N, C-alpha and C positions, 0 to 999 in steps of 0.2 A: 561404132564403139563409143560407149559413154565415157566422157572425160571426167576424171576425179576432180572434185573441187580443190582449189589451192587453199592452203592454210597459211596465212601470213600474220605474224605477231607484230603488233605496234607497241614498241617498248618505250615507256616513259622513264627516264633516269631519275626523276624526282618522285616524291611520295604524294603529290597532289592528284587525287582521283579525277577531279573535274578537268584537269589539263589532259589527262589520258583520254577522257571521253571526248574532249574537243578534237584531239589529234585523230582519234578513231573515226569521228564524224567526217573530218576532212578526207581521210583515206577512203571512207565509204562513198563519198561523192564522186570519186574518180575510179574506184576499183570495179572490176567486172562483177556482174550481178551474182555470179556463182562463187566468188571468192569469199572464204570465211576469214573474217578479221578477228584476231584474238587480242584483247586489251590486256596489257601487262604494265602494272604500276610498281615502281620500286617499293619493296616491303620495308626497307630501312634506308636511311640516308637523309637527304635534305628536301625541303619543301619546294625549292626552286634552284636552278643552276645559274648563279650570277657572279661567281668569282672562281679563282683558281682552286681554292679549297673545295668549293661546291662541285667543281668539275671532277676533282679526284674522287669525291664520294659518289658522284653520279656515274663515273666510269666503273667503279666497283659494283654499283648496283646493276648496271647493264650486264656485266659479266655474270653476276650472281643469278639474275633472273633468266638469262639465256641458258645457263647451265641447268637451271631448274626445268625450263621448257624442254631442253634436249633429253632430259631423263624421264620425261613424261611418256605416257603410253601413245599419245598422238602428237608426235613432234612436229612443230611447224615446218613448212617447206621453205620459208624465208622469213627474214626479220627486217623491220624498219625501225631505226633509232630516231625517236621523235624529240630531238633536242638540237637547236641550232649551234653549230660548232662541232657537231658530230661526236659528242661525248662518248668515249669508250668504243668507238666503231672499230678501230684496228684490233683491239683485244677481242671484241665480239667476233670478228672474222676468224680468229684462231679457234674460238670456242664453239662456233656453230657449224653444223654439217652443211646447212644450206647457205645461200647468199645472204649477206647483210648489207643493207643500203642505208646510208646516212642521209638525213633530209637535206643537209647543206650541200653535199656533193650533188645530190639529185636535182636540187633547185638550180644550182649554178650551171650544171651541164644542160639542163632544160633551157635556161635563159640563153645559153650560148648558141642554141639552135634557132632561136626566134629573134635575136637581136645582136647586132655587132658589139654595142656597148650597153652595159646594164649596171644597176646599182643595187646593193643590199641595204635595206633599212632594218637595223637590228635594235635591240634594247637589252639592258641599259647601256650607257656609253662605256662603262668599264669592261664590257665584253667585246669591244671592238677587236681586240687582239685575236680572240678565238675565231671570229669570222674571217679576219684577214689571213690567218694561218691556213685555213682551208682554201681560200682563194689562191694563195701562193703555192700550196701543194698541188693545185690543179694547173698552175701556170697561167692563170687568168688575170694577173695584175694589170696587164695592158688593156684589158677590156672591162674591168669591174672596179667600181668605187664603193667603199663601205662607209655608210653614214649611220647615225644612231639617234634614237629618241630616248631621252634620259628619264625613262620610267622603269619601274621594277617589273620583273616577270610576274610577281604576285598580283599585279594589276590585271592580269589576264584570267584570274580564277573564275570570273563570271562573264567572260567575253571581252571583246576588244573594240567594239564599235565606238565607245567613248573616247578612243584614241584616234579616231578618223581624221580630225582636223590636224593633229600633230603629224601623222603619217602623210597626209596630203601636202602639208607645207614642206616636209623633208623630200617628198617625191618631186615637187616642183623645183626644188633646189637641184636635185639630181639631174633632172631634164635640162634645166637652164644653164647650170654651171659646169656640169660634167658630161653633157651630151648623152645621157642615158636614154636608151630606147625601150627599156623594160625595167620592171622593179621586182626584186626578190624580197619577200617578207622574211625577216631574219629572226624569227622566234616561233616555236610551236604555239598554237593557240590563237593565231592571227587570221584564221581562215575566213572569219566573217567580214574581214576587211577587203577580201579579193574583189568582189563585185563593186562595192562603192568606190574603192580606190581606182579601179580600172576605169570606171565611168568618169571620175573626176580628172584623171590624168590622160586618158586616151591612149594608153600603151598597155602591153601585156603585163599582168601582175601574177607572179608565180608563188605558190605556197608549197613549201618543201615536202610536207607529208604526202600530199596528193601526188606530187611528182615522184616521190620515192616508191609509193605503193605500185604505181604503174610500171616503173622500172623493175621492181621486184617480180611482178607478174611476168614481165618479158623474160627475165633471166630464168625463172622456173620453167616457162614454156619452152625455152631453148635447152633445157637440161644443163644449165650453166651454174656453177657454184664457185666459191673462192679457190683460186689456185693454191696448191700445197707445195709448189716447187721450191719456194724459198721464203719470201717475206712473211706469208701467213701460214707457214707450215704448222700443223697441229702441235700443241705443247701440252704438258700435263697440267691439269687444274690443281689448285692448292690442296684439295682433298686427296687427289691421286698422289701428289708429291709426298704428303704426310704419311699416307698408307704404305708408300714404297719404302 
């Protein structure tokens, strides 16, 4: 029997198309050859998510774009939210029929399978709290340290190789001072650092979008989606609430 190709949407909560393309390229490097990846960029909102206000706009954009996808003729089988800090993921799980995987949770859970202790290197420093919150929610504080490179997300619009020295220095600090045994890249758009940083540090380097798409594929293959028992029970969308 021929297996239908999975359709997985890569959702960028910001409006920068080049960041969507970079995230989709990272997903494509890890996805099955027959998986169809759908690039979704926020149609309105902010150019990058670097503050609490940005995060609020980004979360709204995620829900808006997922509702648009859900109403389309070819609804995706699953979604990957490509923003470190998992912007809007909980709301997205209520809105989507299929599973929603945040890149942060995916990266952290993947790291926990290959290293006892690991470190996130995120950017900029003001976003440390968002990463630390996901670490706490997963109960991984005793295994994970969060560090930051103080550069803006806008620096990634054309790639991230120019930040290799900064990430290498922060990675060495993680290994030497915090006994990290793997590194999680803490921002979408850092995929081109994976190989060079892994070579420089000699430990696994994990990119969240690639980790998330393979988890999404696994959930779809097992016919698993978000539980509706309590926490993520489906709720009315704003448009449904108004019409009611």
